[in-house]
Structures are given as C-alpha cells and as structure tokens.
C-alpha positions in Angstrom: -46.3 -58.1 200.8 -44.8 -55.3 198.7 -41.3 -54.8 199.9 -42.2 -55.9 203.3 -39.5 -58.1 204.8 -40.3 -61.2 206.7 -39.8 -60.7 210.4 -38.2 -63.5 212.4 -39.6 -64.5 215.8 -39.2 -61.7 218.3 -40.4 -63.6 221.4 -39.6 -67.0 223.0 -41.5 -68.8 225.8 -38.6 -68.0 228.2 -39.3 -64.3 227.8 -42.5 -64.9 229.8 -41.0 -66.5 232.9 -37.2 -65.9 233.1 -37.5 -62.7 235.1 -38.8 -64.6 238.1 -35.9 -66.7 239.5 -38.3 -69.2 241.3 -40.4 -69.8 238.2 -37.2 -70.0 236.0 -35.6 -72.6 238.2 -38.7 -74.8 238.5 -39.2 -74.5 234.7 -35.8 -76.1 234.1 -36.7 -79.2 236.1 -40.5 -79.6 235.9 -42.4 -79.9 232.7 -43.4 -82.3 229.9 -40.9 -81.3 227.1 -38.2 -83.9 227.9 -37.5 -87.0 230.0 -35.7 -85.0 232.7 -38.7 -82.6 233.2 -41.2 -85.5 233.2 -39.2 -87.1 236.0 -39.1 -83.8 237.9 -42.9 -83.5 237.4 -43.5 -87.0 238.7 -41.3 -86.4 241.7 -43.1 -83.2 242.5 -46.5 -85.0 242.5 -45.8 -88.5 244.0 -42.9 -88.0 246.5 -44.8 -85.6 248.8 -47.9 -87.7 248.4 -46.1 -90.8 249.5 -44.4 -89.1 252.4 -47.6 -87.5 253.7 -49.5 -90.8 253.3 -46.8 -92.7 255.2 -46.6 -90.3 258.2 -50.4 -90.0 258.5 -50.9 -93.7 258.3 -48.2 -94.1 261.0 -50.0 -91.6 263.3 -53.5 -92.9 262.4 -54.6 -89.7 260.7 -55.0 -91.0 257.1 -58.5 -92.5 256.6 -61.9 -90.8 256.6 -63.2 -90.8 260.2 -59.9 -91.5 261.8 -59.6 -88.0 263.4 -62.4 -87.6 266.1 -63.0 -85.8 269.4 -65.4 -86.9 272.2 -68.0 -84.3 273.0 -70.1 -84.6 276.2 -73.8 -85.3 275.6 -73.2 -85.9 271.9 -70.7 -88.6 271.2 -67.7 -88.5 268.9 -67.3 -85.4 266.7 -65.9 -85.9 263.3 -62.7 -84.0 262.6 -60.5 -83.8 259.5 -58.4 -86.7 258.3 -55.6 -86.5 255.7 -57.9 -88.0 253.0 -60.7 -85.6 254.1 -58.4 -82.5 253.8 -59.0 -81.6 250.2 -56.8 -78.5 250.7 -53.7 -80.6 250.9 -53.4 -83.8 249.0 -55.3 -82.7 245.8 -53.0 -79.7 245.7 -50.1 -82.1 245.2 -51.6 -82.7 241.8 -53.2 -79.3 241.1 -50.2 -77.0 241.8 -47.8 -78.8 239.4 -50.5 -78.9 236.8 -51.2 -75.2 237.3 -47.4 -74.6 236.7 -47.6 -76.6 233.5 -50.6 -74.4 232.4 -48.4 -71.4 233.1 -45.7 -72.8 230.8 -48.4 -73.4 228.1 -49.6 -69.8 228.5 -46.1 -68.6 227.9 -45.8 -70.7 224.7 -49.2 -69.6 223.3 -48.4 -65.9 224.2 -45.0 -66.1 222.4 -46.7 -67.7 219.4 -49.5 -65.1 219.3 -47.0 -62.1 219.4 -44.7 -63.8 216.8 -47.7 -64.3 214.4 -48.7 -60.7 214.8 -45.1 -59.6 214.2 -45.1 -61.5 210.9 -48.2 -59.5 209.9 -46.4 -56.1 210.6 -46.9 -53.5 207.9 -44.1 -51.6 206.2 -45.4 -48.4 207.7 -45.2 -49.8 211.2 -41.8 -51.4 210.9 -40.2 -48.3 209.4 -41.5 -46.0 212.2 -38.5 -45.6 214.4 -40.2 -43.5 217.1 -43.3 -45.5 218.2 -43.3 -48.3 215.7 -42.6 -52.0 215.6 -39.2 -52.2 217.3 -40.1 -49.9 220.1 -43.3 -51.9 220.8 -41.4 -55.1 221.0 -38.8 -53.6 223.3 -41.4 -52.2 225.6 -43.2 -55.5 225.8 -40.0 -57.3 226.7 -39.2 -54.7 229.4 -42.6 -55.3 230.9 -42.0 -59.1 230.9 -38.6 -58.5 232.6 -40.4 -56.4 235.2 -38.2 -53.4 234.5 -41.0 -50.9 234.0 -42.7 -48.7 236.7 -43.9 -49.3 240.2 -46.2 -52.1 239.1 -43.2 -54.2 238.2 -41.7 -53.7 241.6 -44.9 -54.8 243.2 -45.1 -57.9 241.1 -41.5 -58.7 242.1 -41.9 -58.2 245.8 -45.6 -59.2 246.4 -45.2 -63.0 245.8 -42.5 -63.2 248.4 -44.5 -61.2 251.0 -47.7 -63.2 250.4 -45.9 -66.5 250.5 -44.1 -65.6 253.8 -47.2 -64.2 255.4 -49.3 -67.2 254.4 -46.7 -69.7 255.7 -46.3 -67.8 258.9 -50.1 -67.6 259.5 -50.5 -71.3 258.6 -47.7 -72.4 261.0 -48.9 -70.2 263.8 -52.5 -71.2 263.6 -52.1 -74.9 262.8 -48.9 -75.9 264.6 -48.3 -73.3 267.4 -51.9 -72.5 268.5 -51.4 -74.3 271.9 -48.5 -72.0 272.6 -49.7 -68.6 271.4 -53.4 -68.9 272.1 -56.1 -71.4 271.2 -58.3 -68.5 269.9 -56.1 -68.5 266.8 -57.1 -72.0 265.9 -58.7 -71.7 262.4 -60.9 -74.8 262.3 -64.0 -74.0 264.2 -67.6 -75.0 263.6 -71.0 -75.0 265.2 -72.4 -77.5 262.7 -70.7 -80.9 263.3 -71.0 -84.5 262.3 -71.6 -86.8 265.3 -70.4 -90.5 265.2 -71.6 -93.2 267.5 -69.7 -93.5 270.8 -70.7 -96.3 273.2 -68.8 -94.6 276.1 -70.9 -91.4 275.8 -74.6 -91.2 276.2 -75.9 -88.9 273.5 -78.4 -87.2 275.8 -78.5 -84.1 273.6 -79.6 -86.1 270.6 -83.0 -87.8 270.0 -83.0 -91.5 270.9 -84.2 -92.7 267.5 -81.5 -90.7 265.6 -79.4 -92.8 263.2 -75.6 -92.2 263.2 -73.7 -90.5 261.8 -75.8 -87.4 262.0 -75.3 -83.7 261.6 -76.2 -81.4 264.6 -76.2 -77.7 265.1 -74.5 -76.5 268.4 -75.2 -73.3 270.1 -71.6 -72.2 269.8 -68.5 -72.9 267.7 -66.0 -75.5 268.9 -62.5 -76.3 267.8 -62.5 -79.4 265.5 -59.6 -81.7 265.5 -57.4 -81.8 262.3 -54.8 -84.3 261.2 -51.9 -81.8 261.0 -52.8 -79.4 263.9 -51.8 -81.3 267.0 -48.0 -81.3 267.4 -48.2 -83.4 270.5 -50.3 -86.3 269.1 -49.1 -86.1 265.5 -45.7 -84.3 265.4 -44.7 -85.9 262.1 -47.9 -85.0 260.3 -47.8 -81.4 261.7 -44.1 -80.7 260.8 -44.2 -82.4 257.4 -47.2 -80.4 256.3 -45.5 -77.1 257.3 -42.6 -78.1 254.9 -45.1 -79.1 252.2 -46.8 -75.7 252.6 -43.6 -73.8 251.7 -43.3 -75.5 248.3 -47.0 -75.9 247.3 -48.9 -73.0 248.8 -45.8 -70.9 248.6 -45.5 -71.3 244.8 -49.1 -70.1 244.1 -48.4 -66.3 244.5 -45.5 -66.6 242.1 -47.6 -68.4 239.5 -50.3 -65.7 239.8 -47.8 -62.9 239.7 -46.2 -64.3 236.5 -49.6 -64.7 234.9 -50.4 -61.0 235.7 -47.1 -60.1 234.2 -47.7 -62.2 231.1 -51.2 -60.7 230.5 -49.7 -57.2 231.1 -46.9 -57.7 228.6 -49.1 -59.2 225.9 -51.9 -56.6 226.4 -49.4 -53.8 226.3 -48.1 -55.0 222.9 -51.5 -55.4 221.5 -52.8 -52.0 222.8 -49.7 -50.3 221.3 -50.8 -51.5 217.9 -54.3 -50.1 218.4 -52.8 -46.7 219.6 -50.4 -46.6 216.7 -53.1 -47.2 214.1 -55.4 -44.6 215.7 -52.6 -42.0 215.7 -51.3 -42.7 212.2 -54.5 -43.7 210.5 -52.7 -46.6 208.9 -52.6 -50.3 209.4 -49.9 -51.6 211.7 -50.6 -55.2 210.9 -52.0 -56.7 207.7 -55.2 -58.7 208.5 -56.5 -60.4 205.4 -60.1 -61.6 204.9 -59.0 -65.1 203.8 -57.1 -66.3 206.8 -57.2 -70.1 207.0 -58.8 -70.0 210.4 -61.7 -67.8 209.3 -60.7 -65.0 211.7 -58.3 -63.1 209.5 -55.4 -65.3 210.8 -55.9 -64.2 214.4 -57.8 -67.2 215.9 -54.7 -67.7 218.1 -56.1 -64.8 220.2 -58.7 -67.2 221.5 -56.1 -69.9 222.2 -54.0 -67.4 224.2 -57.0 -66.2 226.2 -58.0 -69.8 226.9 -54.5 -70.5 228.2 -55.0 -67.7 230.8 -58.5 -68.9 231.5 -57.2 -72.4 232.4 -54.8 -71.0 235.0 -57.5 -68.9 236.8 -59.9 -71.9 236.7 -57.2 -74.0 238.4 -57.2 -71.4 241.2 -61.0 -71.6 241.3 -60.7 -75.4 241.5 -58.3 -75.1 244.5 -60.8 -72.7 246.2 -63.6 -75.2 245.5 -61.6 -77.8 247.5 -62.4 -75.8 250.6 -66.1 -76.6 250.0 -65.8 -80.4 250.0 -63.3 -81.0 252.8 -64.2 -83.2 255.7 -65.4 -81.5 258.9 -65.4 -77.7 259.0 -67.3 -75.6 256.5 -65.5 -73.0 254.3 -64.2 -69.8 255.8 -65.6 -66.4 254.8 -62.5 -65.6 252.8 -63.1 -68.8 250.7 -66.4 -67.4 249.5 -64.9 -63.9 248.8 -62.0 -65.3 246.8 -64.2 -67.7 244.8 -66.6 -64.9 243.9 -63.7 -62.7 242.9 -61.9 -65.3 240.7 -64.9 -66.1 238.5 -65.1 -62.7 236.8 -61.2 -62.6 236.7 -61.3 -65.9 234.7 -63.5 -64.4 232.1 -61.5 -61.1 232.0 -58.3 -63.1 231.4 -60.0 -64.9 228.5 -61.1 -61.8 226.6 -58.3 -59.4 227.5 -56.0 -60.2 224.5 -58.9 -59.8 222.1 -60.2 -56.6 223.6 -56.7 -55.1 223.4 -56.5 -55.6 219.6 -60.1 -55.6 218.6 -59.9 -52.0 217.1 -57.3 -53.0 214.5 -59.4 -56.1 213.6 -62.5 -53.9 213.2 -60.6 -51.3 211.3 -59.0 -53.8 208.9 -62.5 -55.3 208.2 -63.9 -51.8 207.6 -61.0 -50.9 205.2 -61.6 -54.1 203.3 -65.3 -53.4 203.0 -64.6 -49.8 201.8 -62.3 -51.1 199.0 -65.0 -53.6 197.9 -67.7 -50.9 198.0 -65.6 -48.6 195.9 -65.1 -51.3 193.3 -68.8 -52.2 193.3 -69.8 -48.5 192.9 -67.3 -48.0 190.0 -68.5 -51.1 188.3 -72.1 -50.2 188.8 -71.5 -46.9 187.0 -69.8 -48.7 184.1 -72.8 -51.0 183.7 -75.2 -48.1 183.8 -73.2 -46.1 181.3 -72.8 -49.3 179.2 -69.1 -48.6 178.7 -67.5 -50.6 175.8 -64.0 -51.7 174.9 -63.0 -52.0 171.3 -61.9 -55.7 171.7 -65.1 -56.7 173.5 -68.6 -56.4 172.3 -71.2 -54.6 174.3 -73.1 -57.8 175.2 -69.9 -59.6 176.3 -68.8 -56.5 178.2 -72.2 -56.3 180.0 -72.0 -60.1 180.9 -68.4 -59.7 182.1 -69.4 -56.7 184.3 -72.4 -58.6 185.8 -70.2 -61.6 186.6 -67.6 -59.4 188.3 -70.3 -57.5 190.2 -71.7 -60.7 191.5 -68.2 -61.8 192.6 -67.7 -58.5 194.4 -71.0 -58.8 196.2 -70.1 -62.4 197.3 -66.7 -61.0 198.5 -68.5 -58.2 200.4 -70.8 -60.7 202.1 -67.8 -62.9 203.0 -65.8 -60.0 204.6 -69.0 -58.8 206.4 -69.4 -62.2 208.0 -65.9 -62.4 209.4 -66.3 -62.4 213.2 -64.8 -59.5 215.1 -64.3 -61.7 218.1 -62.1 -64.8 217.4 -64.3 -67.1 219.5 -65.8 -70.2 217.8 -68.3 -72.7 219.2 -65.2 -74.8 220.2 -64.1 -72.0 222.4 -67.5 -71.7 224.2 -67.5 -75.5 224.6 -64.0 -75.4 226.2 -65.2 -72.6 228.6 -68.2 -74.6 229.7 -66.3 -77.8 230.2 -63.5 -76.0 232.1 -65.9 -74.2 234.4 -67.8 -77.4 234.8 -64.9 -79.1 236.6 -65.1 -77.2 239.9 -68.9 -77.3 239.8 -68.8 -81.0 239.1 -66.4 -81.5 242.1 -69.0 -79.9 244.5 -71.8 -82.0 243.0 -69.8 -85.2 243.2 -68.9 -84.5 246.8 -72.5 -84.1 247.7 -73.4 -87.4 246.1 -70.5 -89.3 247.6 -71.1 -87.6 251.0 -74.7 -89.0 251.0 -73.5 -92.5 250.1 -70.9 -92.5 252.9 -73.4 -91.1 255.4 
C-alpha cells in the first residue's frame, strides 16, 4: 500500500436513483429497510389487490369462468375473469418486488464501485487529468443524467412510454365502444367453449365433452372483466387507475436500470482505458483475495442484481402466455425473445467492462513470478554460495524457494478471469427457471381444470 491513502466511499445507493423524481419518491416510502417502508410495501401490494377483488366480486367478474359470451351454434365462449387475467393481479406483487430489486441493484453497484475505489493505485489517484477523481465525477454525472443526448432520452422516454401505454390501454379497453370496436385488443379464433343448455351446439360434434377448445374460421372479440364499461363500470375504471401506478412505473424502473448499468460500465471502462493509455495499474488486484477472484467477486453479485430485474420483466411477459381466454399477442413474443439476451448482457456487462485490468493484473503477477523463477534457476545452475551458508544448505534453500515460486505461479495461473462461480450459474438457472416453471405449471393446472 506504499504511501497510498485509504479512499473513503465515493458512492451511495441514493446516487443510483435520486435523479429520477418518481423513483426517488417511491424509494422513500416503499422498501424493506425500516418499518415505515415495509408498511408502504404492504400497502402497495395488498390495498389494490383488495380493492380490485372487491369490485370484481361485486360485478361477478372475479372467478375463473365467470366472464362468458354466448355464441350461436357453439355455446358459451370463455372470456377472461379477474383471476384469469395474469397481466393484472400478479403484477400487484411483481412490480413492487421489481422495485425492491432495483434498490438492491443500487446497493450492490455502490458497493462494487466503492470496493474498486479502495483498490485505486497511487498513480491513478494522483493523475489530475483523466485519473481517479475525474472518473468518479463522470460516473456521477451519468447517474444524474447530466451527460449527452442519451441522458435526455432516459429522462423523457419513461414519461412518454407510460403516457402512450395508458392512453392505448384506456382507449382499447374502456372506450372501444365509442371509438370503434376494431380497436378492441382481445380477439381470438381459438376459443374455449362451455356447456350452454339454451344453445344447441350444432357446430360441435355430439359426443364432445365440455369444456372443449375449438378453432373458428375468423377471430371474434372475447369478453374481458375490465373491458365493458356498461356491464362492469367499477372494474373498468378501477383498472385504469391501477394501470397508471403499476404499468406506468415499469418504464421508469427500466430507464433507471439502464442508467445504472451505463454509469457503472462507464466507471469500469474508464479504468481499462486509463491502464491501456498509461501502461500502469489503476487498481491493485492481488492474487490472494479472500473470494478467490482477486477481491472482485462482487462483479458477479452486481451483474446478478441487474439480471434479476430483467428476469422479473421476462416473468411479467410470461404472464401473457398463461392468462385465461385469448392467446398472447405478437408483441408479447417479440418482447420475450428480446429480453432473454438482454438479461444475459446485463449479467456480464460489469465484468466485460473491467476484464482487461483483471487480465493485465494477472499477467503482471505472472511476469514477476517468472522473473523470480528465472533468476533463481540461474543461481542454482551457477551454484552461487554465500559465506554464511554452505553450498549444500544454499542449494536446498534455493530448491525450496523454487518449489514455492512454482506453486505460486500455478495459483495465480488458476485465478479465474471471469468472477463467476458455480453458485452464480446455479442462481442463473434457478432464476430463469421461474418463468419457464410458470408456463409448465399453467399447462398442468389447465389440464386439471379442463
């Protein structure tokens, strides 16, 4: 540590979400750090769930199979009830949990950058042009969204997306009778038919057991619990308010995650660039870190915190595949396919950004050991002697030291250049298994119910 002063923490979790007023305000009242935040979290989950359950029960839209529509020659067509709409009530849990994951990502990011700051070399900290202090300041400017056109986009885009989505949702779900039924989003040509004694199912074989799935020759509008302002005004209006707070929050969470990854990656890339330019180490990465990764295993934890957030979005998209009634829309498939590689990119981005310094530090350590081994090998070959040590003792001492250096070389060589352990891979598999498991579970339960 020769003359290298200990650097205090440069980042706090609040640096990662204070620049967004929506996220900052919610952060103060929803969380798991104190009693007040736990109460706020509980309210955000259970109050809307209770209200929505109450109004849908009152309007007979709550239970599976409660929303139907008679169709001539077939019987009753199954629509979508409140319990069957997995794009609403599960989100009452998933969205607050996703927000908690964002807070966790802020904490792990702050911890990662602070640990790296504590490893800052004297050369990096004393460079007043592109060194340590300038790197910290630039990262903070990015986190505050004060840098470039990208920052302006990340400030404005969540508002625009939230407003457009709410407007589209309101127009198509609540106002379709007034502005045109062609805008109604819940259409299907593959429907579930229930038994209806008032309708003779002439289009279905006589020995068919109900309920049954049939394929129509054209798409029809399927009834939905919150899309009929005449029959279910409370359900329709309450859901539009719910949409503002739950669907509306998602673009802000995603924008903040992008900002967070941008700020952290910028900081880590600046280290790589500084080392490449100055041919010196910006951070001191030792071979004997307690975590076995040169003290940088927290890179994997930070990447996993980003991964969890993206997977929660994947889980939300998965909900569209298990809802009652209509099948997923084309955009659900596109978004799901897009988010899977994004999840893995978010996982490895911090490590990729600083991998070169890790590789360079490992290479430098190996070069030092190789020089020592070469020097000692020459001494043994020359049988150099010291006055106070006999030749035999000297030779034995040199052999022992050479063996130790070889063991050290093997140890440094085996240090992973990617800070991912078997535990990381296990977490990835389990996390990705959740949305997959939901689809499998739905198929199993669906068969039982049918």
